[in-house]
N, C-alpha and C positions, 0 to 999 in steps of 0.2 A: 193447181188445187183449186176449186174456187166454191164460193159459196159463202165460205167466214168473213171475216170483219175484214176490208181490205186496207192494207198494210204495207207505208213505204218506213224505209230506211234512212236517214242521211249519211249516212257515209258506209263505205264498201270494204273499209281500212282490217285490220285484225279481229274486232271486235264484231264488225259485220258479217266477218267471212269465215270465222269461227263459232259466232256464237249467235246470233241474228238472222240471219238468212234461213243457215240451217235449220233451224224450231220452227220459226215463221214459216216457212216452207211445208215444215213436215207436218205442224199442230193444226188437226181437222177444224178448228173456230176459226181459223186464219188463214188470209189468201194474201200469200207475198206479191205485189201489186208495183211495185215502186223504187229503184234501187241508186240512190246519189253516189255516180263517182263523176268527178271533176275532169279525170283525163282521161283513163284506164276504161277500157271496155270488157274485165277482167270477169264481171259479174254473169253476161251475155253467153258466157262459155257452159256457165254451170243452172243458168234460169235465162234460158230462150224465148219463154214466157213471161217474164218479167221488163215493162219500161223500165230505161235508164233515163235520167236525167243527168244533167249537169250543173246542175246549182240545185239548194231547200229550194228556193224559192219558186223555181218549175216545180219542183213536189208538193211543192202547199198548193201550188194552184193547178193540182190536178184535181176534176171535182170528183171524180173515184174514191180517190184516198181518201179513209173516214177516220185511222189512226196512222200519226208520226211516232218513229222510235227515234228519240235527237241522242245520237250515239256521235255525236262531234267531240275532240278537244273538248274540256271542261271550260274553256275560255270563249267558246262560243255556243255554249250551251243557254244562252239569259237571248241574244239574237234569237238560235235557230226557237225555243219555242215561243218564244212571241211572235214570230213569222205564223208558224205551226196555229198559236190561235190567234191572231189574226185574221187568217184565214177558215173561222172553224172547225179545225179539224183536234178530231180529240189528239193526247198527247201521254207519252210513256219515258220520261225526262231519266237518263241513266246517270246517277254518282259514282264517282269513286268510292271506295270502303275508308272510313275512317282508320287509320294507321294505330295499331298498336303501340302503348308506348313501353 
């Protein structure tokens, strides 16, 4: 998919595999451009056209990426959001839903 907002996701765990990558890839307003997988190459099987990065820093360093989805564990959100902002990227930060009492 070409022509949309060039988007990268910070993690290809459960949320990346089930929610972010498929929806970004299918939406005409976005172009799935980069995925961070620290050790595996699982994303290449489903998205061979997408660049694979081994770190969030590498993803942030890609001049083509316009939007970064921070879908890493909550304790890493600040660090990864700061890296994206410092790299001049647009940012989508995902946070867990509040638990009902």
